[in-house]
Each structure stands twice: as C-alpha cells, then as structure tokens.
N, C-alpha and C positions, 0 to 999 in steps of 0.2 A: 057400319061407319068405318072409314078409312082412318086408323089411328095415326097419330102425329108423332108419336114418341121419338122417332129417329131424329127429325128435324129439331125438335125441342132439345134432346140431349146434346146434339151436336152444337147448337147456337150457345146453349147454357155453359157447355164446357169451354168453348172458345171465349165467351165472355170472361170466364174466370182464368183464362190463359193456362188451361190445365191440358197437359199432353194425354193422349189416349192411353198410354201405358200406366198413367198415375190413376186415371178413372177406372180402368179395367182391373188394376191390381186386386188380387183376391175375390174378383166376382166373375170374370170371364176372360178369354183370350182377347187380345188386341184385334186380331182379324174377325173375331165375332162381334166385338164392339163396332168396329167399321161397317159391317153388315147392317148392324142395328141402325146406326146413324144414316146410313144410305138407303133406309127402308127396304132391304133386301131380305129381311127376316123379321119374324115376330117374336121377341123374347118372352120367356115366362114372367109371370107376375113377380116371382121371387127375385130374378135379376133385375126387373125394372125397379123394384122397391129399394134394392141395394144401390143401384145407380142413382135414383132420385135422392136417396138419404145422402150419398157422397156429394152430389150437386147441390143439396139443401133445397130440394124442391118439394113442394107440397101438391102432389097431383093425385087425384082420384083415379083409382083403376076399376072400380066395380060398379060404375053406373053408366047406363046408355043415354046420353044427351043428344042422340041422333035427331030427335024431333025438333031440338032447339037450333040446330046448325043454320038452317035457312034464316030464321028469325035473327039470329046473332050476326050473321054475314050481312043481311040487310041493314042492321043497326050500324055496323062499321062502315058500310059503303055510303049509307045516306048521311052519316056524320061528315064523312070526307066531301061528299058532293055540297053539302050546305056550307062547309068551311071554304072550299075553293070558289064556289059561285058568289059568296057573300064577302069574300076577302077577309075573313074573320078567323084566320088559321090558328093564331095563338089561342083563342077562346075555346075553339073545338078540340085542340091538341091534348088538352087535359082530359077531355071526355074519352078520347081514343086510348090514351095510356092506361086508363082503368081496366081495359080489356086484357092487358098483360097478365092478369091474375084470374081471368074468368075461366072456370073449369071446362066449359065447352071448348073454348079456345085452345086450352092446353091439350085436350084429347084429339081434337080434329085437325088432321094435317091440312085440309083445305082452308079452315079458319085461320090456323097458325100463320100460314103463308099470306093470306089476306091481310091480316093484323101487320105482319112485318113490312109488306109492300106499302100498306098505308101509313104506317109510321115513318118509313123511308121518304115517302112523299112529303110528309110534313116536316122532315128532318131537313130539306133543302130550303126551306122557307126561312125568312129572317127570324134569328133566335131559335132555330131549330137544331136537332142533334144528328149529324151526319153518320154517327155510329150506326143508326139503323140500316142504312144504305150498306154499309160493310157487311152487317150481319145477313142481309139478303144475299149478298155475294157469296157467303159461305154455303148457301144451299141453292144456288142459281141453277144447278142442274136438276133440281127438283120442280122448277117453275113451269107452269103451263104456257101456252104460246101467248095468251093475253098478258099474263104477269110478267113474262120475259119482255113484251113491249114496254110495259110500265117501267120495269128495272132498266131497260136500255135508255129511255128518256130521262130518267131521274139521273143515270150515269152521265148523260150529255150535260145535264145542268151542273153536275158536280165538277166534271172536267173543265167547264168554262169558268165556273167561280173560283176553283181552286188551282187553276191553271196546271192541272195534272197531266195534260195531254197537249199535244200540238194541234193546231187548227184543222190540218187535214184529217187527222184520226177522229176528231169530235164531229166534223161535218160528214165524214163517212158514215159514223154511226147514226147520225141525225137522218141521213137519207134512207139508211135501212129501216129506222123506226117509221117513216113516212110510207114507205112500201109495205110493211108488215101491218101497219094500222088499216090500210085500204081493205084488207081481207080479214080483219079481226072481228071479234064478237064483242068489243068494247061499246058501252052505251053512249048515246049521243052526247050526254052531258060531259062525258069524260073525253071523247074525241074532241069536243069544243075547247075544253081546257088544254089538251095536249097540243091542238093546233094553234092555240094563241102562244103557248110557251115555245113551240117550235119557231113560229113567227118571230118572237122576240129574239131567240137565239140567231136565227138567220139575219136579223137585223144587226145584231152585235157583230156578226162575222161579215158584215157589209154586203150580204146578198139580199138587196132590197126588193127585187122582184119577187123571190121566194117568200120574203117576209110578207109581203102583201097578199100573195096568193094562199098562204096559210091562215093568216088572221082574218080574212074577209068572211070565210064560212063560218069561223068561230063568232065573229061579230054577229052574223045573221042568227045563230042560236042564241046568243046573249039577248039579243033584241026581242026575239019571239018569246023569251021566258023571262023578260023584265029584270035582267041581272045587271043592274044599273052601274055598279062599280067596274064590271067587266066590260060594259059598253064603252064607258070612258076611256079605259085602258086600251081596248082595241082601236078606237079612233086615234089614240095617241101614237101607238105603233105604226098604224098606217100612215098617219100624217108625218111622223118622222121619217118613214121611209120615202114617201113622195118628196120631202124636203131634200133629202140626200140625192134624189133623183132630179132635182132642180125643177120640179113641178109645184112651184110655190102656192099658186092659187088653189090647187087641189088639196094641198097639205093644210092650208088655212081653213078650208071647208071642214076638213075633219077636226081640227081643233075647235072650231066655232060649234059644230055639232056636240062635241064632248063637253064644251063649256055650258051649252044649254041644258044637258042632262044634269050636270053637277048643280046648276042654279036651280032647277025645278025639284031636285032631290036634296038640296041643301048639303051637298057632299063637298064642303068647304076645303078639305084637305088636298083636293086636286087642283085648286086654283093656281097655287105656286107653279107647279109643272106647266099648267096650261098657259099662264102668262109669259112664262119664260120661253116657251116654244113659240108662241104667237110673236113675241118680241124678236125672235130669230128670223121669222119669216120677213118682218118689216126691216130688220137689219140687212138681210140679203138683197132685198130689192131696192135699198137705198134710203129708206125713210128712217134716218137715225134718231129723229126726235120721238116719233112714235115708238120706235124700238126701245129707246131708253126708258120711255114711260112704262111700258109692259115689264121691262126688266126690274124697275124699281118697285112696282106693283108685287112682282113675283118675290122679291127679296123680302118686303114688308109683311107678306102673308105666310111666308114660309116658316116652319119650326125645325129646329135641329141644325147644327153646324154644317154638317155635309150637304144638306139641302141648300141652305143659304150659300154656302161657298160656290156651288154651280151658278147661282145668281150674280155672285161677285165676278166670276169667270166672265159672263156675259157683259156685265157693266164695264169690266176692263176693255173688251173688245170694242164697245161702242164709244168708249172715250178714246181709244186709239184711232178709230175711224175719224172722229172729231178733232184729232191731234190735240186733246185737252190733257196735257201733262199733269196739270194740278188734280184733275179728275182721276188720272190713272194713279198718282200717288195716294189719293184719298182711299180709293178701294183697294190698293195694296195693303194699306195699313189696316183696314177693316178685315180683308182677308187673312193677314197674319195673325190678327186678334182672334179670329174665329177658330183658326187651325190650331193655334197654341202649340203644345207638345204632344198632341194626339197621334199615335203612331198609325192608327187606322186612316188617317187623312194625309199621309205622307205624299200621295200623288200631287197634292197642291203645292208642295214645295218645288217641284220641278216647273209647275206652271209659273209660279211667282218669281222664281229665280230668273226666268227668262225675261219677264217685264222689268225686273230690277236692273238687270244688267244693260237692257235696251234703253230704257227711259230714265233711270236713275243714275247709274254708273257711266253711261255712255261708252262702255268698254267692248269693242267688237270681239276680242280674243275670249273674254269671259262670256260673251253672248254665245260665240260658237261652241264653247265648252259646255254650257248649260242646255243648248239645244241638242247636242250629241247625248247628253245625260238623259234629256226627256225621250229622245228617239229610242234609246236603248231600253229605258222603262216601259214605255207604252207599246212597244213593238210586241210584247208577250201577250196582250189582251185588247188593246184599243187601236184599231187601224184609223180611226178618224183623227186622233191626236197624233199618231205616227205619221200620218200623211202630212197634216199641218205643219209639224215641226221638221219633217225631213225636207219639205219644200222650202221652208223658211231658211234652214240651214245650208241647202244648196245654194241659194241666192247670197246668203253671207260668205260662203266659201268662194263663190266665184268673184264677188266684189273684192276679196282679200287676195285674189290671184291663185288660189288652190283649185285649179280647173279640174284635175283628175278626180279628186275627192268630191268635188261638187257634182260632177256627172254621176258618180256612184250613188249619191243620195237622191239625185234627180230621177235616175232609173229606177230607184225603190219606189218613188211616188208613182211613176208611170205604171209599174207592175201592180200596185194596189189599185189604181184607177181602172186598169184593164179587167180587174176581178169584179169591181163595182158594176161595170157596163154589162 
C-alpha cells in the first residue's frame, strides 16, 4: 500500500498554521520533514509517532488496510455521485466528512487525495467550505491527471464565485479542462456533471455557443439515467443560452420540456425559475400581458428574498415597457422591503437606484451617476447587466451632450456583443 503520511502531515501542519521548523524541532531536520511531506522518503515509525503526537493526530501505524482501499474509495465516490446527480449535496456532505477520521483514509495516499478532492467539490456548493479547495492546493503537485482535472474545474468555479481572477484567466483554465477531460479516465457520470458545470460557467461568461455545446451531452446522460433535477437544470441553461442568442422559440421549447419534467416529478422548487424565464421570452417577443402573468406566478411561488428579488426585477421591466409608473413604484417598494439591510443582496441597490432616479426623481444627473456605479459594479462578473446599463448610460450621456463619454460606453457594449457572437 502507498502510504499517505506525507500529504496528511503537510495538510494538518498547514491547517494548524504551523511552520516546518516548529513541527520538526527535536524530531528531525527541516529538510528531512520536507522530504516526508513531499513523499520523497518513508520515515521510521518512531519519527511518525512523534510528528503525529505534535500534530495531535491519532493515526494507526501497524495495521494493513490495503484490502479495504478499493471498497472505501468506492463508498466516497458513490456518495459524491449520488449527491451531485440528485442535487442533495448538503445531505450527503455530512456522510463524506465522516471519512476524515477513517483509519484507511488516513493511511492511504490515494484515498486521502480522493477524500480531499471530494470535500473540495462539496466545498464550492451552497453552504460549503472552500477551505478544502485550499487544502488540495497545498498538495496539487501530488495529484494524478484525473484529480488535476477535477481540481482545475473546482478552481474555475471558485475564481468565478469569488472573483479571484479576471475573465481571461478563468476562461483559459476552463478551456484547458475541456481539452484534458477528452483524454481522461473520468467516469461518464462525472464527465456529465463537469460538462454541465462548464456549460453554466460559459453561459455566465456569455459564450452561449460553448454553453450549449457542453450542456447538451450532459443532458443526454441525465436523460438516459433519469436524473430529473439535472434534466431540468440542463434544459434551463440551454434555454437561457438560446434566449441570449435571440432564438426565442427554441429557448421556450427547452423551458417547456423542463416544466413537464418538474410537473411529472412534483419538483415544485423549479417553478419559480421556469415561470420567470418563460415570462422573459414573452416579454422579449412583445407579449407584455402574458409576460406579466408569468412574472407574477414566479414571484408568488418563489421562496427566499434573493430569488423573489429577481422576479421583482422582471416585474419592474414589464411595467417600464407598459409605461406604468404606479406599477414601477409598487414593485420598487416591494423590492426594497425584500432587500432590507442584507449585505449579500447589495447588487439590488444598484438596480433599484436606477429606477428611482429615472421614474421617481426624474433626475438625469442622478440617473447618469447611478448607471455609472452599476456598470462599475457589474463589470467584474455580470456582462449582461454591464451591457444593459452601459448602453442605457451611453444614451443618457448623448442626450445630455456628453458625446465623447457616450461613445466610450457605447464602444464597451459593442465589445461585449462581439464576444457574444
């Protein structure tokens, strides 16, 4: 059995924010400890016991669990598979965390890395702990080719969620994952999940063609294996991407397919998103009455402030299209009440300030100022709203006689549109 003690020691030392010199003091030299951590040497049991004692680790040294490695690895991987395909990550995460004290995992390098990668994958889901991704980074030079692909994709998600890298850096890594995955030994279920994730990321980066190309094969796997939640989500991403490409009838077809699955499987949590996106299609083709009906249905079935606020945004737009000032004021009031003082919902302040200055204060200077703030805020991570507000801003600047600045913002929108095409 390939023992894991090097990775285990390194990760645990760094978890405790302990320097190598502190851990090695009185036990071995720093250079020798470094070799242990990098799996370049196998230390004696005596040295290991002293290191484990200083790290407060309880790890058995004298038992051979080699026959249990395959079984334990299968348990970890199967748990991840069930969690991702059923969209029950939070429930399964607790089962995975229990492996952190499993003696087989603590002894085997292969199992330990498998566990850390799995915890890292759970870590970037809602309510997860991104610290696990950081811990994998400490031993990334020890990863196999397949584990490196897994790590790179999780890095892409992390960089997007936490805006820790620019768009080009993230997209370049995403492209690398796509190339590496083609020649990998990853199982089909995992490739399907990864393709879905990559498609979702490409959609957020406004590369709608790539989004569709990645999610379609994922959808095929989910359909063949009756992964109902994932079928709905795949239709949603494909529909959203076709909507952005102005292929509205095709987008609506995918939303309707998703709605049928949700209806047959009683997956009611998806109705809010589906109604909102179907309303978007009718809004875009000019059927404001039907759009408003879907937006209201979406608002009424959704739970949670953030989710409802997206429906409020849609209802604001449809009232603007109908030139219903009373309706705009009504939904602004609802929006501000839902948003409250919650700092994680600050993005909606940028949206609402624009509507207030346009339709309540009727102050063009304040409107221009709020549009600039919105463009600056959304430019870091949301090209859709950046484009929307930059285009609006360029029009307001032009009407106020600021032609040079108006041109700069208009060129920004042209640049984004060229990427979308």
